[in-house]
Backbone bond lengths (Angstrom), bond angles and torsions (degrees), N, CA, C in turn:
res aa  C-N    CA-C-N  psi(-1)  N-CA   C-N-CA  omega(-1)  CA-C   N-CA-C  phi
1 X - - - 1.437 - - 1.509 108.76 -
2 X 1.367 115.94 -39.12 1.470 119.13 -179.69 1.479 112.07 -64.33
3 X 1.363 114.28 -42.19 1.474 117.81 179.89 1.521 112.43 -66.00
4 X 1.328 113.51 -34.29 1.522 116.96 177.78 1.485 111.28 -64.76
5 X 1.360 114.69 -45.85 1.471 118.00 178.17 1.487 113.04 -60.35
6 X 1.403 114.92 -39.14 1.466 118.97 -179.88 1.523 110.63 -66.19
7 X 1.308 117.70 -39.20 1.475 121.27 179.04 1.452 112.32 -62.46
8 X 1.406 117.26 -43.88 1.408 118.32 -178.20 1.500 113.07 -69.09
9 X 1.339 116.84 -33.14 1.462 120.44 179.38 1.508 110.91 -70.16
10 X 1.372 119.87 -29.02 1.408 122.45 -179.56 1.534 111.29 -79.56
11 X 1.383 115.27 -35.81 1.469 119.00 -177.95 1.518 113.72 -72.22
12 X 1.297 120.59 -23.15 1.469 122.70 -177.59 1.541 111.41 -63.10
13 X 1.316 119.63 -47.89 1.501 118.42 177.50 1.536 112.08 -60.55
14 X 1.358 115.52 -35.82 1.455 118.14 179.46 1.536 110.63 -63.15
15 X 1.350 113.49 -43.64 1.499 115.88 178.47 1.526 112.06 -62.20
16 X 1.314 116.29 -40.21 1.452 119.40 179.42 1.488 110.93 -64.65
17 X 1.377 119.28 -39.58 1.446 122.22 177.31 1.521 110.85 -66.16
18 X 1.312 120.77 -38.93 1.472 122.96 177.58 1.523 108.86 -62.48
19 X 1.340 117.37 -45.10 1.463 118.46 -179.33 1.518 111.91 -62.69
20 X 1.372 115.73 -39.54 1.459 119.80 179.00 1.514 110.75 -61.30
21 X 1.315 116.74 -48.63 1.468 121.11 -177.26 1.532 111.47 -65.59
22 X 1.344 114.84 -35.94 1.472 118.63 178.49 1.565 108.78 -65.84
23 X 1.302 116.61 -44.71 1.460 120.54 179.99 1.533 110.45 -62.93
24 X 1.324 114.38 -41.66 1.510 117.10 178.18 1.497 110.93 -63.12
25 X 1.318 119.76 -40.72 1.434 121.76 179.51 1.544 111.93 -63.78
26 X 1.293 116.69 -40.77 1.438 121.18 178.01 1.520 111.84 -63.55
27 X 1.382 114.22 -43.39 1.461 118.34 177.41 1.552 114.09 -62.00
28 X 1.331 113.54 -38.07 1.483 117.20 178.55 1.505 110.36 -68.60
29 X 1.355 117.11 -40.68 1.434 119.70 178.03 1.537 112.54 -62.13
30 X 1.300 115.50 -42.31 1.469 118.98 177.12 1.483 111.71 -64.59
31 X 1.351 117.63 -37.10 1.473 120.52 177.21 1.494 111.19 -63.90
32 X 1.338 118.93 -45.30 1.439 122.46 177.45 1.509 112.53 -62.98
33 X 1.363 115.97 -38.79 1.441 121.89 178.86 1.548 110.72 -62.00
34 X 1.354 115.40 -43.93 1.461 118.30 -177.48 1.512 111.95 -67.89
35 X 1.369 117.74 -34.67 1.435 121.14 -179.49 1.561 109.00 -70.83
36 X 1.289 118.96 -40.14 1.422 121.63 -175.30 1.528 115.10 -88.74
37 X 1.330 117.17 10.08 1.445 121.18 -173.04 1.509 114.32 -70.17
38 X 1.336 116.99 150.94 1.437 122.03 179.56 1.534 109.69 -63.94
39 X 1.381 114.96 137.80 1.413 120.19 178.23 1.516 108.48 -133.79
40 X 1.327 113.88 135.19 1.518 121.47 176.55 1.557 108.38 -118.65
41 X 1.302 115.31 133.26 1.482 119.00 -177.87 1.525 112.16 -139.08
42 X 1.313 117.29 147.77 1.461 121.52 174.98 1.521 111.39 -106.42
43 X 1.304 116.68 20.88 1.480 121.15 -178.90 1.504 113.99 89.79
44 X 1.329 114.71 -168.59 1.444 119.22 -175.08 1.564 112.70 -79.96
45 X 1.291 116.82 -17.63 1.476 120.33 -177.61 1.540 109.67 -103.11
46 X 1.326 117.09 122.92 1.461 121.21 178.77 1.558 112.06 -96.98
47 X 1.285 117.74 -7.22 1.477 121.99 -179.81 1.516 107.92 -128.64
48 X 1.379 114.53 128.19 1.454 121.90 176.14 1.521 108.49 -115.54
49 X 1.329 116.13 133.27 1.466 122.44 177.14 1.517 108.51 -112.78
50 X 1.277 119.62 123.81 1.463 121.56 -177.43 1.525 110.35 -137.02
51 X 1.330 116.09 154.32 1.462 122.55 -179.31 1.525 111.19 -80.95
52 X 1.329 114.27 140.96 1.450 121.37 177.59 1.532 109.86 -53.52
53 X 1.342 115.54 131.00 1.468 121.89 178.17 1.522 113.46 91.12
54 X 1.282 120.03 -5.33 1.437 123.36 -179.07 1.541 109.21 -89.37
55 X 1.384 114.43 176.59 1.420 122.04 176.53 1.509 108.29 -109.26
56 X 1.296 119.46 135.24 1.424 121.93 -176.50 1.580 111.53 -125.58
57 X 1.318 115.27 142.31 1.453 120.16 178.24 1.573 107.05 -94.25
58 X 1.332 113.14 130.41 1.448 120.69 176.19 1.526 105.73 -108.17
59 X 1.401 116.20 99.66 1.459 120.17 -173.04 1.550 112.85 -79.33
60 X 1.309 115.23 148.49 1.474 119.81 174.01 1.531 108.01 -161.62
61 X 1.343 116.13 133.32 1.436 122.01 179.21 1.568 108.12 -133.63
62 X 1.307 116.32 151.49 1.475 120.99 177.79 1.518 108.94 -119.96
63 X 1.346 114.10 159.26 1.468 118.07 179.17 1.557 108.00 -153.85
64 X 1.333 115.24 137.81 1.437 120.87 177.12 1.575 108.14 -145.99
65 X 1.317 115.21 127.55 1.474 118.52 -177.45 1.497 112.26 -68.71
66 X 1.334 119.84 -24.41 1.452 122.94 -177.48 1.544 113.14 -102.59
67 X 1.348 114.43 3.61 1.480 117.16 178.06 1.513 112.26 91.06
68 X 1.348 116.00 173.39 1.459 122.28 -176.66 1.554 109.92 -125.07
69 X 1.325 114.49 157.68 1.448 123.07 172.60 1.504 108.26 -151.77
70 X 1.334 115.37 120.80 1.463 121.32 179.74 1.535 109.43 57.03
71 X 1.336 115.98 44.01 1.479 118.61 178.57 1.487 110.71 -64.79
72 X 1.307 117.19 128.23 1.457 124.63 177.12 1.523 109.08 -100.11
73 X 1.318 117.44 132.63 1.446 121.17 176.95 1.511 111.28 -136.92
74 X 1.338 116.18 154.84 1.440 120.07 175.45 1.535 110.98 -156.51
75 X 1.326 113.09 155.46 1.440 122.45 176.53 1.560 108.99 -114.74
76 X 1.334 117.89 131.85 1.472 120.29 175.31 1.520 109.03 -132.32
77 X 1.339 113.50 152.52 1.473 120.48 178.51 1.560 109.01 -110.48
78 X 1.325 114.64 126.11 1.471 120.76 178.59 1.492 111.87 -112.53
79 X 1.322 115.44 128.72 1.451 119.55 176.70 1.546 108.59 -155.17
80 X 1.289 114.46 129.63 1.495 122.57 -178.79 1.532 111.53 53.98
81 X 1.312 116.32 38.26 1.471 120.64 172.55 1.560 114.05 88.59
82 X 1.301 117.68 -11.46 1.443 121.03 -178.74 1.525 109.26 -103.83
83 X 1.364 117.17 151.50 1.451 123.30 179.61 1.481 110.48 -120.62
84 X 1.361 114.99 140.45 1.463 121.79 177.75 1.510 110.07 -125.64
85 X 1.331 115.30 130.11 1.507 119.28 -179.67 1.507 110.39 -72.87
86 X 1.269 117.80 137.65 1.466 124.64 -178.48 1.536 111.21 -113.23
87 X 1.308 116.88 -48.79 1.445 121.02 -174.59 1.546 107.90 -161.21
88 X 1.356 116.12 143.90 1.452 120.35 171.29 1.509 109.57 -148.38
89 X 1.339 116.30 156.34 1.413 120.23 -176.78 1.514 113.22 -163.91
90 X 1.356 115.37 -175.11 1.433 122.96 -177.96 1.500 110.53 -141.85
91 X 1.337 117.38 138.62 1.447 123.70 175.86 1.494 108.15 -116.07
92 X 1.360 121.59 108.40 1.438 124.41 -173.22 1.519 112.91 -59.49
93 X 1.325 117.03 -43.18 1.493 121.39 -175.54 1.533 108.65 -162.23
94 X 1.328 115.61 173.80 1.438 123.03 177.71 1.579 109.37 -53.88
95 X 1.329 113.98 136.71 1.483 121.16 172.74 1.507 113.48 65.56
96 X 1.329 119.46 11.53 1.425 123.63 172.69 1.516 109.05 -103.00
97 X 1.320 119.45 126.76 1.478 121.18 -173.98 1.518 108.80 -67.95
98 X 1.339 114.06 146.82 1.489 119.96 -173.72 1.560 111.62 -77.68
99 X 1.314 113.95 155.24 1.480 121.18 165.66 1.519 106.58 -100.77
100 X 1.299 118.04 142.94 1.479 118.99 -174.31 1.520 109.67 -154.11
101 X 1.294 113.22 165.27 1.482 121.24 177.28 1.542 108.63 -133.52
102 X 1.341 117.28 144.99 1.452 122.71 -177.44 1.496 108.34 -108.77
103 X 1.326 117.37 133.59 1.466 122.75 -179.47 1.557 112.69 -111.95
104 X 1.272 115.68 9.56 1.518 120.45 -177.14 1.522 105.62 -140.09
105 X 1.372 113.86 136.67 1.466 117.76 -172.24 1.524 113.11 -78.44
106 X 1.339 117.04 -9.68 1.485 120.85 175.68 1.488 114.42 -109.69
107 X 1.300 117.80 20.78 1.471 124.12 -178.80 1.534 110.74 -113.34
108 X 1.291 116.26 132.88 1.483 123.04 175.32 1.524 109.28 -127.20
109 X 1.333 114.99 129.59 1.478 119.16 176.45 1.490 110.07 -81.65
110 X 1.352 117.60 128.70 1.432 121.62 -176.02 1.547 111.67 -124.57
111 X 1.354 117.60 13.03 1.435 121.98 -175.55 1.517 111.82 -79.67
112 X 1.305 114.26 173.18 1.499 121.70 176.60 1.536 107.03 -157.67
113 X 1.321 114.41 139.10 1.473 121.05 -179.31 1.525 111.32 -71.61
114 X 1.325 118.75 -20.87 1.446 121.33 -179.91 1.516 110.61 -68.99
115 X 1.332 117.48 -21.03 1.474 119.26 178.69 1.555 108.23 -121.21
116 X 1.305 118.54 17.27 1.469 122.36 178.48 1.525 111.61 56.12
117 X 1.320 116.11 36.47 1.466 122.18 -169.77 1.558 109.14 -111.92
118 X 1.354 114.98 128.97 1.458 118.25 175.87 1.547 108.69 -129.88
119 X 1.325 115.00 43.92 1.465 122.66 -178.34 1.546 111.73 -76.79
120 X 1.341 116.53 159.11 1.459 122.72 175.65 1.490 110.66 -132.30
121 X 1.338 116.35 158.29 1.444 122.95 174.23 1.580 107.14 -106.69
122 X 1.309 116.06 143.02 1.488 121.32 174.51 1.523 106.66 -118.57
123 X 1.311 115.99 115.95 1.498 121.66 -174.78 1.505 111.96 -89.66
124 X 1.361 113.63 150.15 1.481 122.44 171.08 1.508 111.00 42.78
125 X 1.348 115.69 62.20 1.466 120.05 -174.41 1.511 111.14 -68.80
126 X 1.320 115.64 151.63 1.459 122.44 176.84 1.570 108.08 -125.05
127 X 1.334 112.37 175.57 1.481 116.17 -180.00 1.507 111.64 -67.44
128 X 1.322 117.66 -21.14 1.488 121.50 175.63 1.509 112.72 -71.59
129 X 1.331 116.81 -14.63 1.474 120.99 176.53 1.490 114.38 -79.46
130 X 1.328 117.79 -7.67 1.455 118.14 177.64 1.495 112.48 -62.99
131 X 1.328 116.62 138.19 1.469 122.42 178.31 1.464 111.73 152.32
132 X 1.313 114.90 -158.68 1.464 122.14 -177.59 1.538 110.66 -105.14
133 X 1.326 115.96 136.42 1.447 121.86 178.37 1.561 108.03 -116.83
134 X 1.306 115.53 122.70 1.500 121.03 -171.67 1.515 108.82 -107.14
135 X 1.317 117.50 124.18 1.433 124.19 174.25 1.532 107.69 -102.46
136 X 1.319 116.89 118.83 1.459 124.08 -175.09 1.492 111.13 -120.47
137 X 1.338 116.98 144.49 1.483 120.25 176.99 1.556 108.88 -148.00
138 X 1.308 113.98 146.14 1.491 121.59 177.89 1.515 110.42 -134.41
139 X 1.315 116.08 134.50 1.427 121.81 -173.26 1.544 110.58 -119.03
140 X 1.374 118.98 103.78 1.427 121.59 -178.88 1.558 112.72 -61.88
141 X 1.311 118.37 -22.77 1.453 121.19 179.70 1.526 109.77 -67.87
142 X 1.311 118.86 -19.62 1.458 123.07 179.26 1.551 108.48 -109.73
143 X 1.314 115.96 37.46 1.458 123.57 -179.50 1.524 109.25 55.38
144 X 1.345 115.95 47.64 1.445 124.44 175.65 1.541 113.49 62.73
145 X 1.326 113.77 29.43 1.494 116.25 175.67 1.547 108.07 -63.28
146 X 1.315 116.27 138.75 1.459 118.44 -178.18 1.558 109.10 -131.92
147 X 1.311 114.43 162.96 1.444 122.14 -178.53 1.543 107.85 -157.66
148 X 1.349 115.52 151.65 1.436 119.78 179.85 1.531 110.63 -140.83
149 X 1.301 117.67 160.84 1.437 124.28 178.67 1.564 108.31 -138.85
150 X 1.306 116.59 145.56 1.456 122.05 -172.76 1.509 108.20 -116.33
151 X 1.397 115.25 131.99 1.426 123.05 176.61 1.529 109.48 -120.49
152 X 1.325 119.34 129.58 1.454 121.49 179.12 1.516 110.67 -100.91
153 X 1.325 115.50 131.60 1.508 122.14 176.96 1.495 111.25 -108.12
154 X 1.347 115.18 126.60 1.472 121.11 175.65 1.541 106.89 -115.51
155 X 1.308 116.54 128.87 1.468 122.39 -177.58 1.520 108.45 -107.69
156 X 1.372 115.93 130.43 1.499 122.24 178.58 1.518 107.76 -126.15
157 X 1.344 114.91 155.52 1.467 116.80 175.87 1.527 109.43 -84.22
158 X 1.331 117.14 168.85 1.431 122.14 -172.18 1.509 113.36 -62.74
159 X 1.336 116.51 -39.34 1.435 119.63 -178.74 1.562 110.68 -64.34
160 X 1.298 114.19 -41.88 1.482 119.48 176.64 1.527 111.30 -60.33
161 X 1.337 117.10 -40.85 1.435 121.35 177.61 1.521 111.37 -63.41
162 X 1.351 116.71 -39.09 1.436 119.65 178.02 1.522 112.66 -65.19
163 X 1.345 114.55 -40.09 1.481 119.61 177.71 1.530 110.62 -62.30
164 X 1.370 115.92 -43.57 1.469 119.75 179.91 1.527 108.67 -62.20
165 X 1.306 117.41 -43.60 1.483 120.46 -179.32 1.538 110.74 -62.94
166 X 1.388 114.39 -42.10 1.487 117.92 179.67 1.549 110.59 -62.74
167 X 1.371 114.89 -44.47 1.477 116.47 177.98 1.505 113.31 -61.37
168 X 1.317 115.04 -36.87 1.455 118.88 -179.24 1.535 111.24 -66.47
169 X 1.322 115.43 -42.86 1.475 120.47 178.99 1.532 111.14 -67.06
170 X 1.319 115.21 -36.93 1.481 118.28 179.36 1.522 109.89 -66.24
171 X 1.344 115.46 -42.67 1.488 118.43 177.07 1.492 112.89 -62.50
172 X 1.357 116.20 -39.08 1.451 119.82 178.32 1.536 112.46 -63.72
173 X 1.336 114.30 -41.11 1.484 118.28 177.94 1.517 111.23 -67.58
174 X 1.303 116.23 -38.65 1.481 119.19 176.81 1.533 111.51 -59.74
175 X 1.308 115.08 -45.91 1.500 119.34 178.61 1.534 110.93 -61.51
176 X 1.366 114.54 -40.61 1.486 119.02 177.74 1.490 111.70 -61.93
177 X 1.355 117.06 -39.83 1.465 119.88 -179.07 1.519 110.20 -69.40
178 X 1.353 118.90 -42.09 1.412 122.25 -179.96 1.609 110.67 -60.34
179 X 1.335 111.32 -42.29 1.500 115.88 179.47 1.486 110.32 -65.31
180 X 1.326 117.45 -37.03 1.487 120.72 178.05 1.481 112.43 -64.60
181 X 1.361 117.61 -41.56 1.436 119.24 -179.78 1.534 111.86 -69.07
182 X 1.334 114.02 -35.83 1.477 115.46 176.15 1.530 111.99 -67.21
183 X 1.349 117.34 -33.34 1.437 119.53 175.33 1.520 110.83 -67.77
184 X 1.331 117.54 -38.40 1.441 121.85 176.29 1.519 110.93 -56.97
185 X 1.334 115.16 -48.60 1.471 121.40 -179.33 1.540 109.73 -58.65
186 X 1.322 114.32 -43.27 1.489 119.60 -178.81 1.522 111.70 -62.13
187 X 1.377 116.86 -45.28 1.448 121.83 -177.14 1.516 110.11 -68.56
188 X 1.381 116.93 -44.84 1.441 120.39 -179.88 1.504 113.32 -62.99
189 X 1.315 115.73 -39.39 1.473 120.78 178.15 1.501 111.38 -64.81
190 X 1.323 116.87 -38.38 1.448 121.34 -175.51 1.540 114.17 -81.17
191 X 1.353 115.85 -9.28 1.465 119.91 178.68 1.487 109.24 -78.97
192 X 1.358 115.34 110.96 1.465 119.54 -173.47 1.550 115.12 -106.20
193 X 1.320 116.06 -10.84 1.477 118.92 -178.99 1.526 108.82 -157.88
194 X 1.367 115.98 160.63 1.499 118.06 179.16 1.485 113.52 -58.13
195 X 1.357 117.02 -38.65 1.491 118.31 178.85 1.510 110.68 -65.16
196 X 1.319 114.41 -41.15 1.498 118.98 177.05 1.515 110.56 -61.68
197 X 1.311 116.70 -43.14 1.447 119.30 -179.52 1.557 111.60 -64.19
198 X 1.382 113.79 -33.96 1.432 117.47 175.97 1.510 113.20 -60.23
199 X 1.354 115.99 -41.69 1.465 121.64 177.69 1.553 109.80 -67.23
200 X 1.318 115.21 -37.00 1.494 119.43 -179.69 1.537 108.50 -60.84
201 X 1.356 114.85 -46.91 1.449 119.04 179.29 1.533 113.62 -59.96
202 X 1.344 113.58 -45.50 1.467 118.22 177.44 1.465 112.72 -58.16
203 X 1.332 116.91 -44.63 1.469 121.05 -177.95 1.519 111.52 -66.69
204 X 1.330 118.95 -27.07 1.429 122.01 -177.62 1.535 114.17 -111.83
205 X 1.348 113.98 19.30 1.465 117.84 -173.60 1.549 112.67 -66.84
206 X 1.312 116.26 -22.72 1.459 118.77 177.87 1.514 112.44 -103.03
207 X 1.363 115.04 10.53 1.440 120.37 -178.03 1.560 109.11 -84.49
208 X 1.318 116.68 146.97 1.515 118.02 175.90 1.505 111.61 -71.05
209 X 1.311 116.69 -7.53 1.478 119.48 -176.16 1.575 111.58 -89.76
210 X 1.326 117.86 -3.49 1.452 120.05 -176.40 1.496 112.57 -58.76
211 X 1.399 116.51 -44.70 1.422 119.24 179.61 1.512 111.47 -64.38
212 X 1.297 116.15 -32.23 1.465 120.49 177.14 1.504 111.84 -69.47
213 X 1.355 116.62 -35.85 1.459 121.13 176.34 1.549 108.06 -61.50
214 X 1.343 117.67 -46.79 1.438 120.79 -175.26 1.526 110.35 -64.80
215 X 1.297 114.62 -45.71 1.478 119.96 179.73 1.539 111.57 -61.72
216 X 1.300 115.13 -43.73 1.488 119.98 -179.28 1.503 110.92 -64.40
217 X 1.282 117.94 -38.16 1.430 121.75 -176.78 1.532 112.06 -80.60
218 X 1.300 116.22 -18.06 1.469 120.29 -177.64 1.475 113.05 76.50
219 X 1.356 118.18 14.53 1.475 124.08 179.64 1.507 109.18 -121.93
220 X 1.306 119.50 -165.00 1.437 124.20 -176.47 1.467 110.77 -146.40
221 X 1.338 115.95 159.83 1.450 121.86 177.93 1.493 109.53 -124.86
222 X 1.302 116.77 119.77 1.496 123.15 179.77 1.537 105.63 -109.73
223 X 1.354 117.73 111.74 1.435 121.12 -172.22 1.556 112.19 -66.53
224 X 1.381 118.72 -16.78 1.457 118.36 -177.72 1.506 112.69 -105.51
225 X 1.338 120.70 -17.02 1.443 120.22 -173.11 1.516 115.69 -126.58
226 X 1.307 118.08 -45.44 1.471 117.08 -170.77 1.510 112.75 -155.86
227 X 1.292 113.33 160.27 1.436 120.96 177.49 1.521 108.35 -129.97
228 X 1.309 118.92 121.41 1.424 121.34 179.91 1.524 108.53 -103.51
229 X 1.305 118.79 114.22 1.467 121.87 -174.77 1.510 113.14 -107.90
230 X 1.321 117.85 27.50 1.473 119.21 -175.67 1.541 112.36 -82.54
231 X 1.326 115.16 69.30 1.472 119.62 -178.10 1.541 109.89 -85.77
232 X 1.306 119.84 -16.11 1.475 121.17 177.38 1.471 108.80 -147.11
233 X 1.348 118.24 171.23 1.450 122.26 -176.04 1.541 109.98 -64.44
234 X 1.312 118.90 -29.43 1.463 119.69 -176.18 1.543 111.54 -80.99
235 X 1.318 119.38 -4.07 1.452 121.94 -178.76 1.538 109.34 -110.17
236 X 1.324 114.14 126.07 1.505 117.18 178.47 1.519 110.95 -92.60
237 X 1.295 114.51 149.01 1.492 117.82 179.78 1.533 106.80 -88.71
238 X 1.306 117.33 129.94 1.446 123.55 179.95 1.501 113.33 -121.08
239 X 1.315 114.76 150.96 1.453 121.40 -175.72 1.533 110.20 -123.86
240 X 1.311 119.17 117.09 1.439 124.21 178.20 1.518 107.67 -138.07
241 X 1.285 115.96 135.46 1.472 118.68 177.91 1.511 110.63 -82.47
242 X 1.302 117.39 139.67 1.471 122.76 171.20 1.487 109.10 -152.89
243 X 1.302 116.12 149.78 1.437 121.65 -170.05 1.591 113.82 -75.60
244 X 1.272 118.48 -31.20 1.453 120.43 -176.39 1.479 108.59 -156.35
245 X 1.320 116.53 171.38 1.468 122.84 175.97 1.537 111.97 -60.08
246 X 1.343 116.00 -22.99 1.469 119.14 -179.93 1.510 111.71 -89.81
247 X 1.338 118.36 10.07 1.431 121.20 -177.11 1.524 110.38 -73.09
248 X 1.334 114.59 179.91 1.445 119.26 -176.34 1.557 109.31 -72.59
249 X 1.307 113.82 155.37 1.480 119.83 -175.94 1.540 109.54 -71.29
250 X 1.369 116.18 124.17 1.468 119.73 179.70 1.574 109.66 -64.24
251 X 1.291 113.12 148.57 1.476 116.87 175.08 1.539 108.87 -77.60
252 X 1.357 115.13 157.29 1.439 118.12 176.59 1.520 111.37 -67.16
253 X 1.333 116.33 138.46 1.434 120.37 176.69 1.489 112.82 -106.72
């Protein structure tokens, strides 16, 4: 009886150790599996806006750390709850070009297995083409692991696109103007003496902000005769003749 008790007490830690190692092995396998899993992506942009009547590229790429074998892929279009098949195909192995079939008369497959690319082109788009485009792939080499990515297409007419472009350019110019005025304020505030202002003008003589400097200060800059630096009450305007911008530095007046 004593030997039996002793045997059971010795075997218990062994069983616990076996369970621990088994659990650790499973965790490691799951970690490796998650790292090497198939991934499908449509790039950094999930929304594409295109003009009615144009041709748009619907990008899609796949990636697997352990490689592919008989990779199945397909494109579908989803709108108002219904799905329409666009294209599907199979890639036998790495670097072998896919076989595919097209289910839409305005779709062209432009992918290649050499770049892990399964993208398509959609020609002569219409407003009815607005919706979600799903790129799906399944890899039997990973026990049929699958993944998909969604790309949303928005169709606009040409006049709308022109308005959007005009608004963008106007916003850009407004930001440029605000930055210019802030730079003016910075330069004017930092100008502490006529000689200093002279240097400021020389340093910015090729800048598009020079005219704004002059207008803001209420004075003017004549590159051949004089520099008026009266931007504030503490700065006096001085007049000295000099032949060019490269002439000698005028003395303070």
